[in-house]
N, C-alpha and C positions, 0 to 999 in steps of 0.2 A: 553593574558592566557591562561593556559590549563585549559583546557572543565572533569572532569571528568563524566564518564558515568553512571549511578544508573538502569539500567537494562531497559527491558520489559516486565510489565506484559503478559501474554499469556492465553487464555480459556481454549485452549488444554494444553497438556506436550510437545509435540511434536518437540518443540523450543527450551525449557528450556535450554536444555544441550551446547545452541551456544555461543562460545562468537567472537566479536569483533577482525577479521582479522582468523576467522575457515576460512577452504574451506570445501565445500560440489558441490560434482557433479548432473550432472540431475536426475541422477535418484534416489539418496538420496533425492534432492529439492521433487520430486514427488510422494515421499515414504510419507517425513513426511505432503505433505499436505492431500495423498490420504485418511492417517492415524486420522487425522483431522476430518475429513469426515464423516469417519470412527465412531465416536466417538461420532455421534448424529445418532447412528442406524441405519437405511436403508434407511433414506431421503436420503441416497448420492447414492443410488443404479437406479438411476434416467433419469441417461442421462450419455454424455459424460465427464473426467473429462482432455479431451487432443483434441485439435481440429483436428478435421478429414478428408482427401481427400483422395478419392476411388485411386485419380491415388500415394498414398504414398505409396501403400500396397505392391507393390513389392520394396519397398527400407527398409532394415532387420531392421535396426536400427528403423525406423518408425515403421513396422509392431508388432515390438518387443512391442512399448508403448503403444500399443493398444490392445494387446491382455490383458499385466498389468492391464492397468489403466482406459480403458472404457470399460462402461457394456454397451450399447447401439452402434454399430455404422454401423444399419440397418438404423435408423432413425437421419438424419446427423444434423436436428434443433431440437434435443432433447436436454438439457441443465440439466446437473444439477444446481439444484436450489433449494431454502429454504429458510423458513421464522424459525430461531430456539427459535423467541422472540416473535411470532406470528407476528399480518400486520402491517403495519403501524401505528402508537399508534397516530398520528395528522394532516391522509392524509386526514381526514374528511374536515379539514379547507383553503383547498385545491384544486385549481385541476389541470390539465394537459394541460392547455395554456402554450407554451414552448416560452421562452428568451433564444437568442444566442443558440437554438437547443434544452434546454432544459428543462425539467420542473422542477418546488418545488423540493426541492430533498424530501422531506417530502412524497411527494407522491409515492415514490418508496424505502423509506430508511430499510433497516433494512433486505433485502433480501439477502442471504449468496452464491456466484456463483464462479466458477472455476475458480483462474487466468489465467487460460493457455486454456479458452474456442474458443477464438476468436484467439491465438499468434500461428503462422507457426512454427511451432519448429523445422523443417527442416531446412526452408530457416533460422530464429532465429537462429540456435544453432550449429546443426550438420552441415551445408555447410560450416559457419564461424572456427568450427574446425577441420573440413576438406582443408580448403585455408591457417589453419595455422597463422586467425586473432587474435584467442582468444583461454584460456587452455581450457578443460575439467569443470576446478568446476569452481562454482563461492565463488568471494570472500563476506563475512557475514560482513558486516558496520552497526555500528548502527550512527546516530546524533544525539547532545545531548540535551535533551531535553529544556535545556535553554539556547542554543542557537536557537531553535526552539520559545523557546517567545519572546526572544530578537530580532527577525530580522525577521522572518515572517512576511508578509502585505495580501500572499492576494491565491487563487487557480490558478492551472495552466486557470481554464476555466475566471481567472482576476476578481473574484469576492473580494472584498477587506474584508478582515475578521474584520475589528475592531469593525462593531456592535456586530459578535459574540461573539468575547472577552466580552464586555459587558455584554452580556444575562448571558452567563457561571458566573461571578462574581455576577449573582444577585439572582440565584438560592442557597437558604442554607443543602435543602434537597432532592438529586437526584432521591432519591428512592418514593419521594412524587409524584405522575405524575399531583397532583392535582394542584399541587405548580407549575411545569411545564408549566402545559398549562395555565393557567392562569396569565404566564407571559409571554409566549407565547404570548396569547392576549393583553396584554398590548405592545409588544413590535411590534406586528401586526400595530398596528392601529397610533405606533410613529414614524416607521421605515422602509413601504413599501418594499416587496420582501427582508430584511434584510438577512432572512434564505434560501432563495432559493439554495445558494449549501452549506448548512451546515449540515447535518443527524443527527439531535437531538438526536431520538432513538437509531445511533449509537455511538454516543458520548457516553450516557448513559449508555447500555451495552458494550463499551471499563469501562469504569469504574469500573459496577459491574463484570464484567468478564473476564476484559481483551482482548489483541488485537486475531484476527483469526489466519490471516500469515503476513509472514515480507512482504517488498518491494520486486520487482524482474522487473529489467531493464534488456533486453538481448540486446539495442544498445550501441554500443561499445562508450568507452567515456562522457558517459551522464551516469544521472544519474536523481530518479524523474519524468519520461517522463510523468511516471502516480502515481494515489495515493498520492496526496497532499491533500485532504481530509484527510486521516486517519495518515499525517503527521501534518498537522492544531492539529487535537486529545489526539496526542499523545503525543503534548508537554503541549498541556493543562491540560491533564489529570493526566502529572507528571511523563512520560514514553518517555525515547528513542526510538527514532524511526529505527526500526528497515530494513535493502535491503541486496538484493544480490545484486551483479553486475559481470558481466564481464573481466575477466583481461587480457588482447592485451597477446598476447605469449609472453613469452620472456621474457615481462620486471617486470624488480623488482620494478622501479617506474614509476607513466606515473598519469595524471588529469584526473579529471570528472570534468563535467558542468552539469545546471540542464538545463531543455528544455529554459523553462522563465522564466524571470525577475522577480520573484513573493516575495526578500526578501527585504528588508529596502531601499528607496531610489531605485526603481526599481533597480535593482541589479541583478546578476546572481550572484549564490554559486557555488565553485569553490573548490573542495579536491584537494591538489597534497600529493597520497598515497604513502609511502615508507613500499614495503612490509620483507625487511628485518631486517626494525628499528619498524615493530609493530608501524604506526608511520600518523598521517596524517595532514597535515595544512586545515586552514576552510579559504579562502577570498571572500570577498564579492568587485566581479571586481576584481581589481588588488589591495585590499586593507588585510590586511591580520587581522582578526578577531583573531585567535587562533589554536588549535590545540588538540587532542586525544594520547593520549599515551599509550600502553598497557603496 
């Protein structure tokens, strides 16, 4: 089948102009992220946008990034981070006990941090360009929301999202916090740990405000190495899932694959991308599911 893209609602306007198969350089991508933070006032001026290493100061490309995008290189542990909608609404219901190395998402839900605060851009971008592995620009693609609805089963943390889907279907008015709170209590009694990997407040924010950032993958020939919570929330909220991916150097046709088999029947999503035709095919393992044409 041919999937039709319906678009993505963004909270701020700095990614609204992008369409599937557009190309964006690293500096432009960082500027768009920085402008998004700036729209929240001076909240973005409390740390680093870009991961910092002293040893990279002598590398012109990295030093340039530090000067343009970092507010504070003297305190390397200081991160850009704030709560635009206030502290987590449902944190009081849970504790920070770990399951598979993570606490319940409600405990940390709603915080906004830089997508690049822990990512070594020298290793993941500049060296890849220098070694002729990737193009300088990144490709903007969107996964159709209908495909997500039909086939996504779990997150990269291996949490099955069947019960969160059911929960979403029960809420009549997402602006009614008391209704949401009451329904959470009912589900907690019936399905222990059902929302461990489902950020409820973030989902409410996407419905109300839209998505903050597209996903960005720096691993060649891979997609969804992170961001599968956003993938689920985009599909459930009626949005296509936007992402930037690297383009293999000199390639007009290439394949990308998910990090983990999180789709129906424990399968991987594979995209076969044709840059000249501006289209891609979607496969679950070796079975073609559909295609997107621009």
